[in-house]
C-alpha positions in Angstrom: 15.6 3.5 7.7 16.3 1.2 4.8 19.0 -0.8 3.1 18.5 -0.7 -0.7 20.3 -3.1 -3.0 19.9 -2.5 -6.7 21.2 -4.8 -9.5 24.5 -5.8 -8.0 26.6 -8.4 -9.8 30.0 -10.0 -9.0 31.9 -13.0 -10.2 33.1 -15.0 -7.2 34.8 -18.3 -6.5 32.2 -20.7 -5.0 35.0 -22.9 -3.5 36.5 -19.9 -1.6 33.0 -18.9 -0.6 32.4 -22.3 0.9 35.8 -22.0 2.8 34.8 -18.5 3.9 37.7 -16.8 2.1 37.2 -13.5 0.3 37.6 -13.5 -3.5 37.3 -10.9 -6.1 38.4 -11.0 -9.7 41.3 -8.6 -10.2 42.2 -8.8 -6.5 45.4 -10.7 -7.2 46.8 -14.1 -8.2 44.6 -17.1 -7.4 44.5 -20.7 -8.4 40.8 -21.1 -9.1 39.6 -22.9 -12.1 36.9 -21.4 -14.3 34.7 -24.3 -13.2 34.5 -22.9 -9.7 33.5 -19.4 -10.7 29.9 -18.2 -10.3 28.4 -14.9 -11.3 25.7 -13.2 -9.3 22.6 -12.7 -11.4 21.6 -9.0 -10.8 20.4 -9.0 -7.2 17.9 -6.4 -5.9 16.2 -6.2 -2.6 15.5 -3.8 0.3 15.4 -4.3 4.0 13.8 -2.3 6.7 14.2 -2.6 10.5 13.9 -6.1 11.8 15.7 -9.4 11.6 16.4 -10.8 8.1 17.9 -14.2 7.5 19.8 -15.1 4.4 19.9 -18.8 3.6 21.4 -21.0 0.9 23.6 -24.0 0.2 27.4 -23.9 0.6 28.9 -22.0 -2.3 25.7 -20.0 -3.0 27.5 -16.7 -2.4 26.1 -15.8 1.0 29.3 -14.7 2.7 30.5 -12.9 -0.5 27.2 -11.0 -0.6 27.6 -9.9 3.1 31.1 -8.7 2.3 29.7 -6.6 -0.6 27.1 -5.1 1.7 29.8 -4.4 4.3 32.0 -2.6 1.8 34.7 -5.2 2.0 34.3 -6.3 -1.6 33.3 -4.0 -4.5 30.5 -5.4 -6.8 31.1 -5.3 -10.6 28.0 -3.3 -11.0 24.9 -2.1 -9.1 24.4 0.1 -6.1 24.1 -0.3 -2.3 22.5 2.5 -0.4 21.6 3.1 3.3 18.8 5.5 3.8 18.2 7.1 7.2 15.5 9.4 8.4 16.9 11.9 10.9 13.5 13.6 11.7 13.1 11.3 14.7 16.8 10.9 15.6 18.4 12.8 18.3 21.9 12.7 16.9 24.3 14.5 14.7 24.3 13.0 11.2 27.2 12.7 8.7 27.0 14.4 5.4 25.1 12.6 2.6 22.7 13.0 -0.2 19.2 14.3 0.6 17.3 16.9 2.6 19.2 18.0 5.7 16.0 17.9 7.7 14.6 14.6 6.3 16.2 11.5 4.9 19.8 11.1 3.8 21.3 8.4 1.6 24.8 6.9 1.9 26.5 4.8 -0.7 28.4 1.7 0.5 31.6 3.3 -0.9 31.3 6.3 1.4 33.1 6.5 4.7 29.8 7.7 6.2 28.1 4.4 5.4 30.4 2.7 7.9 29.1 5.1 10.5 25.9 3.1 10.5 27.5 -0.3 10.0 28.4 -3.2 12.4 29.9 -6.3 10.8 30.7 -9.7 12.1 32.5 -12.0 9.7 32.3 -15.7 10.3 36.0 -15.8 11.2 36.8 -12.9 13.5 40.4 -11.9 14.0 41.3 -11.5 17.7 44.5 -10.4 19.4 45.0 -13.4 21.7 47.1 -11.6 24.3 44.5 -8.8 24.7 41.9 -9.1 27.4 38.3 -8.9 26.3 38.0 -5.4 27.7 41.2 -4.2 26.0 40.1 -5.7 22.7 36.8 -3.8 22.8 38.5 -0.5 23.8 41.0 -1.0 21.0 38.3 -1.6 18.4 36.4 1.4 19.8 39.4 3.6 19.2 39.6 2.4 15.6 36.0 3.3 15.1 36.6 6.8 16.3 34.9 6.7 19.7 36.2 9.1 22.4 37.9 7.5 25.4 34.9 8.3 27.6 32.4 6.9 25.1 34.6 3.8 24.5 34.7 3.0 28.2 30.9 3.4 28.5 30.1 1.3 25.5 32.6 -1.4 26.5 31.1 -1.6 30.0 27.6 -1.8 28.6 28.4 -4.5 26.1 30.4 -6.6 28.5 27.2 -6.6 30.7 24.9 -7.3 27.7 26.9 -10.3 26.6 27.6 -11.7 30.1 31.3 -11.2 29.8 31.8 -9.0 32.8 33.4 -11.7 34.9 35.7 -12.6 32.0 36.5 -9.1 30.9 40.1 -9.1 32.2 41.0 -12.6 31.0 43.1 -12.9 27.8 41.0 -13.7 24.7 43.1 -16.9 24.0 41.5 -18.4 27.2 38.0 -17.7 25.9 35.7 -20.5 24.7 34.3 -20.4 21.2 31.0 -19.1 22.5 32.7 -16.3 24.5 34.7 -15.3 21.4 31.5 -15.2 19.4 29.8 -13.0 22.0 32.9 -10.7 22.0 32.8 -10.6 18.2 29.2 -9.3 18.1 30.0 -6.9 20.9 32.7 -5.3 18.8 30.2 -5.0 15.9 27.9 -3.0 18.3 30.4 -0.6 19.6 29.5 2.3 17.3 25.7 1.8 17.8 25.1 0.6 14.3 21.7 0.9 12.6 22.8 -1.8 10.1 24.1 -5.0 11.7 25.5 -7.8 9.4 26.4 -11.1 10.9 27.9 -14.1 9.0 27.0 -17.4 10.6 26.8 -16.1 14.2 25.7 -19.5 15.5 28.6 -21.5 14.0 30.6 -23.2 16.7 28.1 -22.6 19.5 26.5 -25.4 21.6 22.7 -25.6 21.7 22.4 -23.6 25.0 24.7 -20.9 23.6 22.7 -20.8 20.4 19.4 -20.2 22.3 21.0 -17.4 24.4 22.4 -15.8 21.3 19.1 -15.9 19.4 17.5 -14.2 22.4 20.1 -11.5 22.3 19.5 -11.0 18.6 15.8 -10.5 19.2 16.6 -7.8 21.7 19.2 -6.1 19.5 16.7 -6.2 16.6 14.0 -4.6 18.6 11.6 -7.6 18.4 8.7 -7.9 20.8 9.7 -9.9 23.9 6.9 -11.2 26.0 4.4 -9.0 24.3 6.3 -5.8 24.9 8.5 -3.8 22.5 12.0 -2.9 23.6 11.8 0.7 24.7 14.1 3.1 26.4 15.4 0.4 28.7 15.3 -3.4 28.8 16.6 -5.8 31.4 18.6 -8.8 30.1 19.3 -11.1 33.0 20.3 -8.7 35.8 21.6 -6.1 33.3 20.0 -2.8 32.5 20.8 -1.9 28.9 20.2 1.5 27.4 18.3 2.0 24.1 21.6 2.8 22.4 22.4 -0.9 22.3 19.0 -2.6 21.9 16.2 -1.3 19.8 15.3 -0.7 16.2 18.0 -1.9 13.8 18.3 -3.7 10.4 19.9 -7.0 11.2 20.9 -9.3 8.4 22.5 -12.7 9.2 23.2 -16.0 7.6 22.0 -19.2 9.1 21.9 -22.9 8.1 19.2 -23.9 10.5 15.6 -23.5 9.1 14.3 -24.0 12.7 16.4 -21.1 14.0 15.5 -19.0 11.0 11.7 -19.6 11.5 12.1 -18.8 15.2 13.8 -15.5 14.8 13.3 -14.0 11.4 11.0 -11.3 10.3 11.9 -12.1 6.7 13.7 -14.8 4.8 16.0 -14.5 1.7 17.2 -17.6 -0.3 20.3 -17.4 -2.4 21.0 -20.1 -5.0 24.0 -20.2 -7.2 24.4 -16.4 -7.0 20.8 -15.7 -7.6 18.2 -14.4 -5.1 15.4 -16.9 -5.7 13.1 -16.0 -2.8 12.3 -13.1 -0.3 9.3 -13.0 1.9 8.1 -12.3 5.4 7.9 -15.3 7.7 4.4 -14.3 8.9 3.2 -14.6 5.3 4.6 -18.0 4.5 2.0 -20.6 3.5 4.2 -23.6 4.1 6.7 -24.9 6.6 10.0 -23.0 6.1 12.1 -26.2 5.9 9.8 -27.6 3.2 9.9 -24.3 1.3 13.7 -24.2 1.5 14.2 -27.8 0.3 11.7 -27.4 -2.5 13.3 -24.2 -3.8 16.8 -25.5 -3.5 15.9 -28.7 -5.4 14.0 -27.0 -8.1 
């Protein structure tokens, strides 16, 4: 399993990027000055299962890059491909390029790519009059899950994110932390192998942040207490099947170097539309915060 990004470019508005608003040239009328436009230098990288943290200053193009990887925005050039090996997978796979009995590759423009994708934008749109349960069931129907599967996944995810007791309350009564948990729950409904999260810690208090990072570790299949997540893992008092936790490619943006150092298998730095660093945290020869400051100031 691998996400492969080759030579993608896009001109974007760094002011809209900082405000978390999508922008693409040719998308319509906008009031941006040419001074606020940045162009991605050709970006190439690949990600394998694990947790990968994308960092950079405001306006660097992080949110725009995540939108491109999620298929929300189309790059001006380059390719984005998800490669999946079905030899060890016990599931029916969608059509794609490759050997039917080995690996298949899916371009970001293909509908099948979204079969593997879970995406959490920084600003998630909710239906305030829906209950948490109804919201998940509704999103599950949009993702093509059967009624039985939608009910099962909704029940499992409400348990995983400690929302069982609040499941039948209207979303407008949820705290920011509860909405954030509900947002990532919807991203997991289709059992994605590629999970993309834009600033998932934004708006959470320190206790909620710690809880959220622990959930991400489990979702990403990291070792917890010396043991790898297997067929079943207990989170609190909840038994969660391997279809929720386990091996996934998780890519998220964070501003906190401490949180990134704590959770990431690898780190990527984006600076003014250019990927200036990618490396595994275990291979770093200096403190992550010092590395980040040095590269951003250079």
